[in-house]
Structures are given as C-alpha cells and as structure tokens.
Jmol script that loads the backbone (N, CA, C; Angstrom):
load data "model"
ATOM      1  N   MET A   1      -0.952 -71.016  53.577  1.00  0.00           N
ATOM      2  CA  MET A   1       0.308 -71.237  54.307  1.00  0.00           C
ATOM      3  C   MET A   1      -0.004 -70.824  55.823  1.00  0.00           C
ATOM      4  N   GLU A   2       0.384 -71.783  56.750  1.00  0.00           N
ATOM      5  CA  GLU A   2       0.396 -71.497  58.212  1.00  0.00           C
ATOM      6  C   GLU A   2       1.229 -70.178  58.545  1.00  0.00           C
ATOM      7  N   ASN A   3       0.759 -69.278  59.261  1.00  0.00           N
ATOM      8  CA  ASN A   3       1.002 -68.108  59.533  1.00  0.00           C
ATOM      9  C   ASN A   3       2.081 -68.188  60.574  1.00  0.00           C
ATOM     10  N   THR A   4       3.304 -68.742  60.694  1.00  0.00           N
ATOM     11  CA  THR A   4       4.162 -69.042  61.599  1.00  0.00           C
ATOM     12  C   THR A   4       5.297 -69.046  61.045  1.00  0.00           C
ATOM     13  N   VAL A   5       6.348 -68.733  61.803  1.00  0.00           N
ATOM     14  CA  VAL A   5       7.898 -68.964  61.458  1.00  0.00           C
ATOM     15  C   VAL A   5       8.061 -70.117  60.569  1.00  0.00           C
ATOM     16  N   LYS A   6       7.699 -71.263  61.015  1.00  0.00           N
ATOM     17  CA  LYS A   6       7.748 -72.475  60.200  1.00  0.00           C
ATOM     18  C   LYS A   6       7.394 -72.390  58.968  1.00  0.00           C
ATOM     19  N   GLY A   7       6.120 -72.032  58.818  1.00  0.00           N
ATOM     20  CA  GLY A   7       5.382 -71.949  57.664  1.00  0.00           C
ATOM     21  C   GLY A   7       5.689 -70.984  56.506  1.00  0.00           C
ATOM     22  N   ARG A   8       6.178 -69.752  57.424  1.00  0.00           N
ATOM     23  CA  ARG A   8       6.729 -68.974  56.419  1.00  0.00           C
ATOM     24  C   ARG A   8       8.043 -69.443  55.548  1.00  0.00           C
ATOM     25  N   LEU A   9       8.885 -70.087  56.504  1.00  0.00           N
ATOM     26  CA  LEU A   9      10.064 -70.707  56.044  1.00  0.00           C
ATOM     27  C   LEU A   9       9.843 -71.883  54.885  1.00  0.00           C
ATOM     28  N   ILE A  10       8.812 -72.632  55.290  1.00  0.00           N
ATOM     29  CA  ILE A  10       8.390 -73.573  54.211  1.00  0.00           C
ATOM     30  C   ILE A  10       8.086 -73.042  52.774  1.00  0.00           C
ATOM     31  N   GLU A  11       7.231 -71.907  53.105  1.00  0.00           N
ATOM     32  CA  GLU A  11       6.891 -71.042  51.755  1.00  0.00           C
ATOM     33  C   GLU A  11       8.130 -70.461  50.877  1.00  0.00           C
ATOM     34  N   PHE A  12       8.838 -69.783  51.684  1.00  0.00           N
ATOM     35  CA  PHE A  12      10.332 -69.627  51.046  1.00  0.00           C
ATOM     36  C   PHE A  12      10.798 -70.857  50.415  1.00  0.00           C
ATOM     37  N   LEU A  13      10.853 -71.821  51.025  1.00  0.00           N
ATOM     38  CA  LEU A  13      11.921 -72.926  50.342  1.00  0.00           C
ATOM     39  C   LEU A  13      11.043 -73.365  49.086  1.00  0.00           C
ATOM     40  N   SER A  14       9.600 -73.519  49.300  1.00  0.00           N
ATOM     41  CA  SER A  14       8.829 -73.816  48.208  1.00  0.00           C
ATOM     42  C   SER A  14       9.042 -72.865  47.024  1.00  0.00           C
ATOM     43  N   SER A  15       9.238 -71.624  47.378  1.00  0.00           N
ATOM     44  CA  SER A  15       9.194 -70.538  46.148  1.00  0.00           C
ATOM     45  C   SER A  15      10.604 -70.667  45.397  1.00  0.00           C
ATOM     46  N   LYS A  16      11.690 -71.060  46.275  1.00  0.00           N
ATOM     47  CA  LYS A  16      12.986 -71.441  45.511  1.00  0.00           C
ATOM     48  C   LYS A  16      13.080 -72.934  44.851  1.00  0.00           C
ATOM     49  N   ARG A  17      11.836 -73.775  44.932  1.00  0.00           N
ATOM     50  CA  ARG A  17      12.163 -75.110  44.826  1.00  0.00           C
ATOM     51  C   ARG A  17      13.240 -75.802  45.384  1.00  0.00           C
ATOM     52  N   LEU A  18      13.303 -75.322  46.673  1.00  0.00           N
ATOM     53  CA  LEU A  18      14.393 -76.057  47.381  1.00  0.00           C
ATOM     54  C   LEU A  18      13.768 -76.892  48.417  1.00  0.00           C
ATOM     55  N   SER A  19      14.449 -78.294  48.644  1.00  0.00           N
ATOM     56  CA  SER A  19      13.917 -79.043  49.609  1.00  0.00           C
ATOM     57  C   SER A  19      14.458 -78.886  51.079  1.00  0.00           C
ATOM     58  N   GLN A  20      13.756 -79.385  52.027  1.00  0.00           N
ATOM     59  CA  GLN A  20      14.530 -79.075  53.400  1.00  0.00           C
ATOM     60  C   GLN A  20      15.697 -79.582  53.647  1.00  0.00           C
ATOM     61  N   LYS A  21      15.945 -80.696  53.016  1.00  0.00           N
ATOM     62  CA  LYS A  21      17.430 -81.276  53.091  1.00  0.00           C
ATOM     63  C   LYS A  21      18.474 -80.468  52.570  1.00  0.00           C
ATOM     64  N   ARG A  22      18.138 -79.879  51.308  1.00  0.00           N
ATOM     65  CA  ARG A  22      19.151 -78.872  50.537  1.00  0.00           C
ATOM     66  C   ARG A  22      19.265 -77.526  51.217  1.00  0.00           C
ATOM     67  N   PHE A  23      18.320 -77.066  51.883  1.00  0.00           N
ATOM     68  CA  PHE A  23      18.098 -75.849  52.607  1.00  0.00           C
ATOM     69  C   PHE A  23      19.026 -76.031  53.759  1.00  0.00           C
ATOM     70  N   ALA A  24      19.057 -77.408  54.714  1.00  0.00           N
ATOM     71  CA  ALA A  24      19.893 -77.486  55.916  1.00  0.00           C
ATOM     72  C   ALA A  24      21.307 -77.531  55.654  1.00  0.00           C
ATOM     73  N   ASP A  25      21.473 -78.211  54.394  1.00  0.00           N
ATOM     74  CA  ASP A  25      22.720 -78.513  53.850  1.00  0.00           C
ATOM     75  C   ASP A  25      23.635 -77.032  53.555  1.00  0.00           C
ATOM     76  N   ALA A  26      22.889 -76.347  52.990  1.00  0.00           N
ATOM     77  CA  ALA A  26      23.278 -75.287  52.454  1.00  0.00           C
ATOM     78  C   ALA A  26      23.565 -74.216  53.489  1.00  0.00           C
ATOM     79  N   CYS A  27      22.890 -74.386  54.709  1.00  0.00           N
ATOM     80  CA  CYS A  27      22.877 -73.479  55.975  1.00  0.00           C
ATOM     81  C   CYS A  27      23.983 -73.997  56.921  1.00  0.00           C
ATOM     82  N   GLY A  28      24.300 -75.222  56.902  1.00  0.00           N
ATOM     83  CA  GLY A  28      24.875 -76.136  57.951  1.00  0.00           C
ATOM     84  C   GLY A  28      23.939 -76.551  59.269  1.00  0.00           C
ATOM     85  N   LEU A  29      22.963 -76.628  58.641  1.00  0.00           N
ATOM     86  CA  LEU A  29      21.919 -76.988  59.805  1.00  0.00           C
ATOM     87  C   LEU A  29      21.520 -78.385  59.578  1.00  0.00           C
ATOM     88  N   SER A  30      21.238 -79.108  60.685  1.00  0.00           N
ATOM     89  CA  SER A  30      20.595 -80.069  60.622  1.00  0.00           C
ATOM     90  C   SER A  30      19.479 -80.497  59.887  1.00  0.00           C
ATOM     91  N   TRP A  31      19.328 -81.972  59.184  1.00  0.00           N
ATOM     92  CA  TRP A  31      18.331 -82.043  58.164  1.00  0.00           C
ATOM     93  C   TRP A  31      16.968 -81.870  58.793  1.00  0.00           C
ATOM     94  N   GLY A  32      16.689 -81.966  59.867  1.00  0.00           N
ATOM     95  CA  GLY A  32      15.252 -81.868  60.496  1.00  0.00           C
ATOM     96  C   GLY A  32      15.217 -80.575  61.118  1.00  0.00           C
ATOM     97  N   PHE A  33      16.079 -79.823  60.733  1.00  0.00           N
ATOM     98  CA  PHE A  33      15.819 -78.436  61.368  1.00  0.00           C
ATOM     99  C   PHE A  33      14.512 -77.746  61.019  1.00  0.00           C
ATOM    100  N   VAL A  34      13.929 -77.519  59.793  1.00  0.00           N
ATOM    101  CA  VAL A  34      12.539 -76.973  59.640  1.00  0.00           C
ATOM    102  C   VAL A  34      11.553 -77.630  60.334  1.00  0.00           C
ATOM    103  N   ASN A  35      11.494 -79.022  60.176  1.00  0.00           N
ATOM    104  CA  ASN A  35      10.427 -79.323  61.073  1.00  0.00           C
ATOM    105  C   ASN A  35      10.373 -79.275  62.582  1.00  0.00           C
ATOM    106  N   GLY A  36      11.848 -79.066  63.160  1.00  0.00           N
ATOM    107  CA  GLY A  36      11.862 -78.874  64.454  1.00  0.00           C
ATOM    108  C   GLY A  36      11.574 -77.373  64.967  1.00  0.00           C
ATOM    109  N   ILE A  37      11.158 -76.523  64.238  1.00  0.00           N
ATOM    110  CA  ILE A  37      10.927 -75.321  64.525  1.00  0.00           C
ATOM    111  C   ILE A  37       9.647 -75.022  65.295  1.00  0.00           C
ATOM    112  N   LYS A  38       9.716 -74.451  66.548  1.00  0.00           N
ATOM    113  CA  LYS A  38       8.611 -74.594  67.444  1.00  0.00           C
ATOM    114  C   LYS A  38       7.936 -73.172  67.395  1.00  0.00           C
ATOM    115  N   VAL A  39       8.850 -72.289  67.646  1.00  0.00           N
ATOM    116  CA  VAL A  39       8.261 -70.858  67.827  1.00  0.00           C
ATOM    117  C   VAL A  39       8.939 -69.842  67.069  1.00  0.00           C
ATOM    118  N   SER A  40      10.288 -69.855  67.186  1.00  0.00           N
ATOM    119  CA  SER A  40      11.101 -68.871  66.533  1.00  0.00           C
ATOM    120  C   SER A  40      12.434 -69.646  66.151  1.00  0.00           C
ATOM    121  N   ILE A  41      13.491 -68.683  65.463  1.00  0.00           N
ATOM    122  CA  ILE A  41      14.889 -69.235  65.103  1.00  0.00           C
ATOM    123  C   ILE A  41      15.804 -68.377  65.949  1.00  0.00           C
ATOM    124  N   GLN A  42      16.734 -68.899  66.521  1.00  0.00           N
ATOM    125  CA  GLN A  42      17.632 -68.243  67.408  1.00  0.00           C
ATOM    126  C   GLN A  42      18.538 -67.488  66.347  1.00  0.00           C
ATOM    127  N   PRO A  43      19.057 -66.338  66.957  1.00  0.00           N
ATOM    128  CA  PRO A  43      19.772 -65.054  66.078  1.00  0.00           C
ATOM    129  C   PRO A  43      21.121 -66.048  65.315  1.00  0.00           C
ATOM    130  N   ASP A  44      21.661 -67.005  66.149  1.00  0.00           N
ATOM    131  CA  ASP A  44      22.959 -67.664  65.121  1.00  0.00           C
ATOM    132  C   ASP A  44      22.532 -68.254  64.249  1.00  0.00           C
ATOM    133  N   THR A  45      21.363 -69.140  64.138  1.00  0.00           N
ATOM    134  CA  THR A  45      20.800 -69.820  63.235  1.00  0.00           C
ATOM    135  C   THR A  45      20.239 -68.963  61.783  1.00  0.00           C
ATOM    136  N   LEU A  46      19.810 -67.931  62.327  1.00  0.00           N
ATOM    137  CA  LEU A  46      19.220 -66.845  61.738  1.00  0.00           C
ATOM    138  C   LEU A  46      20.255 -66.160  60.856  1.00  0.00           C
ATOM    139  N   ALA A  47      21.370 -65.897  61.445  1.00  0.00           N
ATOM    140  CA  ALA A  47      22.515 -65.284  60.681  1.00  0.00           C
ATOM    141  C   ALA A  47      22.951 -66.395  59.453  1.00  0.00           C
ATOM    142  N   LYS A  48      23.140 -67.734  59.717  1.00  0.00           N
ATOM    143  CA  LYS A  48      23.356 -68.784  58.811  1.00  0.00           C
ATOM    144  C   LYS A  48      22.564 -68.807  57.656  1.00  0.00           C
ATOM    145  N   ILE A  49      21.252 -68.585  58.026  1.00  0.00           N
ATOM    146  CA  ILE A  49      20.174 -68.772  56.932  1.00  0.00           C
ATOM    147  C   ILE A  49      20.413 -67.367  56.203  1.00  0.00           C
ATOM    148  N   THR A  50      20.466 -66.201  56.622  1.00  0.00           N
ATOM    149  CA  THR A  50      20.618 -64.979  55.897  1.00  0.00           C
ATOM    150  C   THR A  50      21.865 -64.992  55.096  1.00  0.00           C
ATOM    151  N   THR A  51      22.927 -65.280  55.848  1.00  0.00           N
ATOM    152  CA  THR A  51      24.169 -65.493  55.060  1.00  0.00           C
ATOM    153  C   THR A  51      24.105 -66.245  53.690  1.00  0.00           C
ATOM    154  N   GLN A  52      23.295 -67.172  53.759  1.00  0.00           N
ATOM    155  CA  GLN A  52      23.248 -67.962  52.362  1.00  0.00           C
ATOM    156  C   GLN A  52      22.147 -67.804  51.541  1.00  0.00           C
ATOM    157  N   PHE A  53      20.975 -67.150  52.301  1.00  0.00           N
ATOM    158  CA  PHE A  53      19.843 -66.549  51.522  1.00  0.00           C
ATOM    159  C   PHE A  53      19.547 -65.035  51.772  1.00  0.00           C
ATOM    160  N   PRO A  54      20.473 -64.217  51.424  1.00  0.00           N
ATOM    161  CA  PRO A  54      20.628 -62.871  51.821  1.00  0.00           C
ATOM    162  C   PRO A  54      19.233 -62.100  51.414  1.00  0.00           C
ATOM    163  N   GLU A  55      18.481 -62.838  50.091  1.00  0.00           N
ATOM    164  CA  GLU A  55      17.280 -62.057  49.480  1.00  0.00           C
ATOM    165  C   GLU A  55      16.090 -62.208  50.444  1.00  0.00           C
ATOM    166  N   LEU A  56      16.284 -63.130  51.476  1.00  0.00           N
ATOM    167  CA  LEU A  56      15.327 -63.598  52.352  1.00  0.00           C
ATOM    168  C   LEU A  56      14.957 -62.505  53.518  1.00  0.00           C
ATOM    169  N   ASN A  57      13.834 -61.841  53.415  1.00  0.00           N
ATOM    170  CA  ASN A  57      13.617 -60.741  54.411  1.00  0.00           C
ATOM    171  C   ASN A  57      13.061 -61.279  55.776  1.00  0.00           C
ATOM    172  N   THR A  58      14.085 -60.939  56.737  1.00  0.00           N
ATOM    173  CA  THR A  58      14.137 -61.535  58.135  1.00  0.00           C
ATOM    174  C   THR A  58      12.761 -61.169  58.716  1.00  0.00           C
ATOM    175  N   ALA A  59      12.318 -59.597  58.466  1.00  0.00           N
ATOM    176  CA  ALA A  59      11.362 -59.284  59.268  1.00  0.00           C
ATOM    177  C   ALA A  59       9.936 -59.955  58.847  1.00  0.00           C
ATOM    178  N   TRP A  60       9.932 -60.398  57.328  1.00  0.00           N
ATOM    179  CA  TRP A  60       8.824 -61.336  57.051  1.00  0.00           C
ATOM    180  C   TRP A  60       8.950 -62.666  57.828  1.00  0.00           C
ATOM    181  N   LEU A  61      10.140 -63.466  57.704  1.00  0.00           N
ATOM    182  CA  LEU A  61      10.364 -64.794  58.175  1.00  0.00           C
ATOM    183  C   LEU A  61       9.854 -64.756  59.744  1.00  0.00           C
ATOM    184  N   ILE A  62      10.473 -63.598  60.503  1.00  0.00           N
ATOM    185  CA  ILE A  62      10.336 -63.753  61.734  1.00  0.00           C
ATOM    186  C   ILE A  62       8.946 -63.226  62.513  1.00  0.00           C
ATOM    187  N   LEU A  63       8.571 -62.280  61.869  1.00  0.00           N
ATOM    188  CA  LEU A  63       7.456 -61.284  62.403  1.00  0.00           C
ATOM    189  C   LEU A  63       6.087 -61.336  61.312  1.00  0.00           C
ATOM    190  N   GLY A  64       6.513 -61.874  60.208  1.00  0.00           N
ATOM    191  CA  GLY A  64       5.492 -61.835  59.324  1.00  0.00           C
ATOM    192  C   GLY A  64       4.964 -60.380  58.557  1.00  0.00           C
ATOM    193  N   GLN A  65       5.950 -59.538  58.514  1.00  0.00           N
ATOM    194  CA  GLN A  65       5.602 -58.343  58.257  1.00  0.00           C
ATOM    195  C   GLN A  65       6.535 -58.228  56.771  1.00  0.00           C
ATOM    196  N   GLY A  66       5.924 -57.216  56.021  1.00  0.00           N
ATOM    197  CA  GLY A  66       6.535 -56.772  54.723  1.00  0.00           C
ATOM    198  C   GLY A  66       6.225 -58.261  53.754  1.00  0.00           C
ATOM    199  N   GLU A  67       7.309 -58.059  52.734  1.00  0.00           N
ATOM    200  CA  GLU A  67       7.170 -58.962  51.674  1.00  0.00           C
ATOM    201  C   GLU A  67       8.344 -60.178  51.759  1.00  0.00           C
ATOM    202  N   MET A  68       8.214 -61.184  51.065  1.00  0.00           N
ATOM    203  CA  MET A  68       9.152 -62.515  51.589  1.00  0.00           C
ATOM    204  C   MET A  68      10.498 -62.091  51.163  1.00  0.00           C
ATOM    205  N   LEU A  69      10.674 -61.584  50.030  1.00  0.00           N
ATOM    206  CA  LEU A  69      12.092 -60.993  49.447  1.00  0.00           C
ATOM    207  C   LEU A  69      12.493 -59.693  49.643  1.00  0.00           C
ATOM    208  N   ASN A  70      13.757 -59.570  50.089  1.00  0.00           N
ATOM    209  CA  ASN A  70      14.024 -58.149  50.271  1.00  0.00           C
ATOM    210  C   ASN A  70      14.142 -57.137  49.153  1.00  0.00           C
ATOM    211  N   GLY A  71      13.877 -56.089  49.221  1.00  0.00           N
ATOM    212  CA  GLY A  71      13.781 -55.190  48.328  1.00  0.00           C
ATOM    213  C   GLY A  71      12.201 -54.685  48.120  1.00  0.00           C
ATOM    214  N   GLY A  72      11.282 -55.344  48.217  1.00  0.00           N
ATOM    215  CA  GLY A  72       9.867 -55.009  48.061  1.00  0.00           C
ATOM    216  C   GLY A  72       9.209 -55.022  49.232  1.00  0.00           C
ATOM    217  N   ASP A  73       9.722 -54.740  50.318  1.00  0.00           N
ATOM    218  CA  ASP A  73       9.304 -54.719  51.721  1.00  0.00           C
ATOM    219  C   ASP A  73       9.196 -53.330  52.238  1.00  0.00           C
ATOM    220  N   GLY A  74       9.400 -52.285  51.525  1.00  0.00           N
ATOM    221  CA  GLY A  74       9.068 -50.985  52.121  1.00  0.00           C
ATOM    222  C   GLY A  74       9.982 -50.418  53.095  1.00  0.00           C
ATOM    223  N   GLY A  75      11.148 -50.940  53.021  1.00  0.00           N
ATOM    224  CA  GLY A  75      12.478 -50.819  53.902  1.00  0.00           C
ATOM    225  C   GLY A  75      12.142 -50.974  55.264  1.00  0.00           C
ATOM    226  N   ILE A  76      11.248 -52.138  55.376  1.00  0.00           N
ATOM    227  CA  ILE A  76      11.167 -52.807  56.953  1.00  0.00           C
ATOM    228  C   ILE A  76      12.449 -53.705  57.134  1.00  0.00           C
ATOM    229  N   SER A  77      13.053 -53.452  58.310  1.00  0.00           N
ATOM    230  CA  SER A  77      14.318 -54.292  58.771  1.00  0.00           C
ATOM    231  C   SER A  77      14.304 -54.579  60.338  1.00  0.00           C
ATOM    232  N   ALA A  78      14.566 -55.735  60.677  1.00  0.00           N
ATOM    233  CA  ALA A  78      14.280 -56.241  62.178  1.00  0.00           C
ATOM    234  C   ALA A  78      15.789 -56.780  62.416  1.00  0.00           C
ATOM    235  N   ASN A  79      16.014 -56.514  63.424  1.00  0.00           N
ATOM    236  CA  ASN A  79      17.243 -56.798  64.300  1.00  0.00           C
ATOM    237  C   ASN A  79      17.083 -57.045  65.699  1.00  0.00           C
ATOM    238  N   VAL A  80      17.719 -58.153  66.340  1.00  0.00           N
ATOM    239  CA  VAL A  80      17.331 -58.444  67.773  1.00  0.00           C
ATOM    240  C   VAL A  80      18.311 -57.433  68.672  1.00  0.00           C
ATOM    241  N   ILE A  81      17.382 -57.035  69.396  1.00  0.00           N
ATOM    242  CA  ILE A  81      18.061 -56.003  70.547  1.00  0.00           C
ATOM    243  C   ILE A  81      17.925 -56.505  71.736  1.00  0.00           C
ATOM    244  N   HIS A  82      17.602 -57.713  72.228  1.00  0.00           N
ATOM    245  CA  HIS A  82      17.839 -58.394  73.442  1.00  0.00           C
ATOM    246  C   HIS A  82      17.637 -60.044  73.031  1.00  0.00           C
ATOM    247  N   GLN A  83      18.691 -60.725  73.455  1.00  0.00           N
ATOM    248  CA  GLN A  83      18.262 -62.160  73.562  1.00  0.00           C
ATOM    249  C   GLN A  83      18.483 -62.538  74.776  1.00  0.00           C
ATOM    250  N   PRO A  84      17.545 -63.175  75.528  1.00  0.00           N
ATOM    251  CA  PRO A  84      17.571 -63.589  77.134  1.00  0.00           C
ATOM    252  C   PRO A  84      18.463 -64.775  76.996  1.00  0.00           C
ATOM    253  N   LYS A  85      19.265 -64.669  78.230  1.00  0.00           N
ATOM    254  CA  LYS A  85      20.168 -65.845  78.798  1.00  0.00           C
ATOM    255  C   LYS A  85      19.382 -66.792  79.345  1.00  0.00           C
ATOM    256  N   CYS A  86      19.618 -68.146  79.222  1.00  0.00           N
ATOM    257  CA  CYS A  86      19.143 -68.963  80.294  1.00  0.00           C
ATOM    258  C   CYS A  86      20.155 -70.023  80.387  1.00  0.00           C
ATOM    259  N   LYS A  87      19.692 -70.640  81.370  1.00  0.00           N
ATOM    260  CA  LYS A  87      20.108 -72.022  81.839  1.00  0.00           C
ATOM    261  C   LYS A  87      20.276 -73.228  80.782  1.00  0.00           C
ATOM    262  N   GLU A  88      20.992 -74.333  80.732  1.00  0.00           N
ATOM    263  CA  GLU A  88      21.180 -75.277  79.865  1.00  0.00           C
ATOM    264  C   GLU A  88      19.657 -76.149  79.852  1.00  0.00           C
ATOM    265  N   SER A  89      19.078 -76.078  80.806  1.00  0.00           N
ATOM    266  CA  SER A  89      17.658 -76.578  80.842  1.00  0.00           C
ATOM    267  C   SER A  89      16.578 -75.774  80.279  1.00  0.00           C
ATOM    268  N   CYS A  90      16.984 -74.686  79.812  1.00  0.00           N
ATOM    269  CA  CYS A  90      15.951 -73.868  78.867  1.00  0.00           C
ATOM    270  C   CYS A  90      15.361 -74.436  77.775  1.00  0.00           C
ATOM    271  N   VAL A  91      14.008 -74.409  77.728  1.00  0.00           N
ATOM    272  CA  VAL A  91      13.341 -74.764  76.467  1.00  0.00           C
ATOM    273  C   VAL A  91      13.304 -73.648  75.372  1.00  0.00           C
ATOM    274  N   ASP A  92      13.741 -73.923  73.998  1.00  0.00           N
ATOM    275  CA  ASP A  92      13.619 -73.045  73.178  1.00  0.00           C
ATOM    276  C   ASP A  92      12.144 -72.280  73.248  1.00  0.00           C
ATOM    277  N   ASP A  93      11.224 -72.710  73.078  1.00  0.00           N
ATOM    278  CA  ASP A  93       9.959 -72.035  73.278  1.00  0.00           C
ATOM    279  C   ASP A  93       9.642 -71.198  74.092  1.00  0.00           C
ATOM    280  N   GLN A  94      10.511 -71.128  75.240  1.00  0.00           N
ATOM    281  CA  GLN A  94      10.186 -70.384  76.475  1.00  0.00           C
ATOM    282  C   GLN A  94      11.139 -68.881  76.301  1.00  0.00           C
ATOM    283  N   MET A  95      11.786 -68.884  75.495  1.00  0.00           N
ATOM    284  CA  MET A  95      12.543 -67.613  75.197  1.00  0.00           C
ATOM    285  C   MET A  95      11.627 -66.774  74.215  1.00  0.00           C
ATOM    286  N   ILE A  96      11.824 -65.511  74.474  1.00  0.00           N
ATOM    287  CA  ILE A  96      11.115 -64.167  73.416  1.00  0.00           C
ATOM    288  C   ILE A  96      12.276 -63.277  73.254  1.00  0.00           C
ATOM    289  N   ASN A  97      12.568 -63.234  72.118  1.00  0.00           N
ATOM    290  CA  ASN A  97      13.726 -62.043  71.602  1.00  0.00           C
ATOM    291  C   ASN A  97      12.964 -60.977  71.312  1.00  0.00           C
ATOM    292  N   LEU A  98      13.395 -59.967  71.550  1.00  0.00           N
ATOM    293  CA  LEU A  98      12.973 -58.402  71.352  1.00  0.00           C
ATOM    294  C   LEU A  98      13.736 -58.036  70.138  1.00  0.00           C
ATOM    295  N   TYR A  99      12.850 -57.298  69.099  1.00  0.00           N
ATOM    296  CA  TYR A  99      13.195 -56.833  67.715  1.00  0.00           C
ATOM    297  C   TYR A  99      13.026 -55.426  67.978  1.00  0.00           C
ATOM    298  N   ASP A 100      13.958 -54.657  67.098  1.00  0.00           N
ATOM    299  CA  ASP A 100      13.844 -53.310  66.973  1.00  0.00           C
ATOM    300  C   ASP A 100      13.710 -53.113  65.311  1.00  0.00           C
ATOM    301  N   ILE A 101      12.216 -52.683  65.114  1.00  0.00           N
ATOM    302  CA  ILE A 101      11.867 -52.678  63.709  1.00  0.00           C
ATOM    303  C   ILE A 101      11.683 -51.415  63.013  1.00  0.00           C
ATOM    304  N   ASP A 102      12.457 -51.236  62.122  1.00  0.00           N
ATOM    305  CA  ASP A 102      12.497 -49.853  61.294  1.00  0.00           C
ATOM    306  C   ASP A 102      11.494 -50.075  60.109  1.00  0.00           C
ATOM    307  N   ALA A 103      10.878 -49.103  59.712  1.00  0.00           N
ATOM    308  CA  ALA A 103       9.695 -49.047  58.975  1.00  0.00           C
ATOM    309  C   ALA A 103      10.068 -47.644  57.854  1.00  0.00           C
TER     310      ALA A 103
END
end "model"
wireframe off; spacefill off
backbone 0.3
color backbone group
C-alpha cells in the first residue's frame, strides 16, 4: 500500500471492509473525500473521523508511526500543536501542521 495519508486511510477502510462512500457518510464527509486527499487531513476532519472510528490510530494515519489500530501502538499519540492560518486562497497542500508526539 502507498505510504501516504491517503494510502493508509484506504488500507484502514479495506481492513474494515468499508467502502469510501460508507466511510464518508459515517463521518459526514463528501463521497469523494478519500480520493481528494492530497497531503494530509485537516484537524476538524480528523476529529470527525476519530469520533466515528476511535480504534483508528491517528499517529499511524497521519505520520505512518505505530500500528493501524489503537492499543497496539506502544503508547504513541499525536496531537496538533499548531495549525497555520491562511487566507481563503490558501491551497490545502501548502499547509504544514506540527504534531506533538508522545511515545
């Protein structure tokens, strides 16, 4: 599987035998959300995903660290510590979020 946020999310959906449409519906996202991921996932969207799928390890999803599912990750967690502000003309893949990682 591709080692990107998009690739890891597709891997998670495959492991759950869940279509991208059903995933998007469950999280309140557009049906094309997964295919539209370019670099990362915005914190508010990540919150929607983790609310519906608390077993998904966000450190694995965003950074590729630890195990796919919570509980087997050795205690790794990732929290956004800075989200850049940008004007409406900002393109999503120009933003870089900083994460505080505890292991």
